[in-house]
C-alpha positions in Angstrom: 0.0 0.0 0.0 1.2 3.7 -0.9 1.9 5.7 2.4 -0.9 8.2 2.7 -0.2 11.9 4.0 -1.6 12.7 7.4 -5.1 14.0 7.2 -6.1 11.9 4.0 -9.6 10.5 4.3 -10.9 7.4 2.6 -14.3 7.4 1.4 -16.1 4.3 -0.1 -18.7 5.2 -2.6 -21.7 2.9 -1.8 -23.7 1.1 -4.3 -22.2 -0.1 -7.5 -20.3 2.0 -10.1 -19.9 1.4 -13.9 -16.3 0.1 -13.9 -15.8 1.3 -17.5 -15.5 4.8 -16.1 -11.9 6.3 -16.0 -10.3 9.3 -14.4 -12.9 11.8 -15.6 -15.9 9.9 -15.2 -15.1 8.9 -11.6 -13.9 12.4 -10.7 -17.2 13.8 -12.1 -19.1 11.1 -9.9 -17.3 12.3 -6.8 -18.4 15.9 -7.5 -22.0 15.3 -8.6 -23.0 12.3 -6.3 -20.7 13.0 -3.2 -20.5 16.8 -3.6 -16.8 16.6 -2.7 -13.7 17.8 -4.7 -11.9 14.9 -6.1 -8.7 17.1 -6.1 -8.3 17.8 -2.4 -6.4 14.7 -1.6 -8.7 12.3 -0.3 -9.2 8.8 -1.6 -12.3 7.6 -3.2 -13.1 3.8 -3.6 -15.6 2.4 -6.0 -16.9 -1.2 -6.5 -18.4 -2.8 -9.5 -21.7 -4.6 -9.7 -20.4 -8.2 -9.2 -18.3 -7.0 -6.3 -14.9 -8.6 -7.5 -13.4 -5.3 -8.9 -12.7 -2.0 -7.1 -11.1 1.3 -8.4 -9.4 3.8 -6.3 -9.2 7.5 -7.2 -6.6 9.7 -5.4 -5.2 12.9 -6.1 -1.5 13.1 -4.8 -0.9 16.9 -5.4 0.4 16.4 -8.8 -2.2 14.4 -10.5 -4.9 11.9 -10.3 -3.9 8.3 -9.7 -6.4 5.5 -10.7 -5.7 2.1 -9.2 -7.7 -1.0 -9.9 -7.8 -4.5 -8.2 -9.8 -7.5 -9.3 -10.1 -10.5 -7.0 -9.7 -13.9 -8.7 -12.0 -15.4 -5.9 -14.5 -13.8 -3.5 -15.8 -10.4 -3.3 -14.9 -7.0 -1.8 -16.9 -6.4 1.5 -19.2 -3.3 0.9 -21.9 -1.4 2.8 -25.5 -2.2 2.1 -26.5 1.5 1.5 -27.7 2.5 -2.0 -26.4 6.1 -2.0 -23.7 8.1 -0.2 -20.3 7.3 1.0 -18.8 5.7 4.1 -15.5 6.9 5.7 -12.7 4.3 6.3 -9.3 4.6 8.1 -6.2 3.7 6.2 -6.0 0.5 8.1 -9.5 -0.5 7.0 -8.5 0.4 3.5 -5.6 -1.9 3.7 -7.9 -4.7 4.8 -10.3 -3.9 2.0 -7.5 -4.1 -0.6 -6.5 -7.5 0.9 -10.1 -9.0 0.6 -10.5 -9.1 4.3 -13.8 -8.1 6.0 -12.8 -4.6 7.2 -16.0 -4.1 9.3 -15.2 -6.6 12.0 -11.6 -7.9 12.0 -10.7 -10.4 14.5 -7.5 -11.0 16.2 -6.0 -14.6 15.5 -4.9 -14.8 19.1 -6.2 -13.8 22.4 -3.6 -12.5 24.9 -3.4 -14.5 28.1 -2.0 -13.5 31.5 1.7 -13.2 31.7 1.9 -14.9 35.1 
């Protein structure tokens, strides 16, 4: 994962997005649907209808970056709402990109008493 500057917010665009959209189409979607500026340095994540493809739009201060990922097996976990956005932490974004359920991650081991 690319290191994010402090203060960068991650927004999941709920619902499904036409994955044929590129830089301009996704930036326009951020402006019209979310009423946000795609050039303010925040990250916007979009999911396709089947749930196996996501696209990430990010302005790094010099230009827009468009990252895409397709899972060969499984689906990306997504909110059930039809419109709007959901805020994630950078750690939750990392889990999402790995195909992990970011809503309720569980530890693999429970700490025990030292003595």
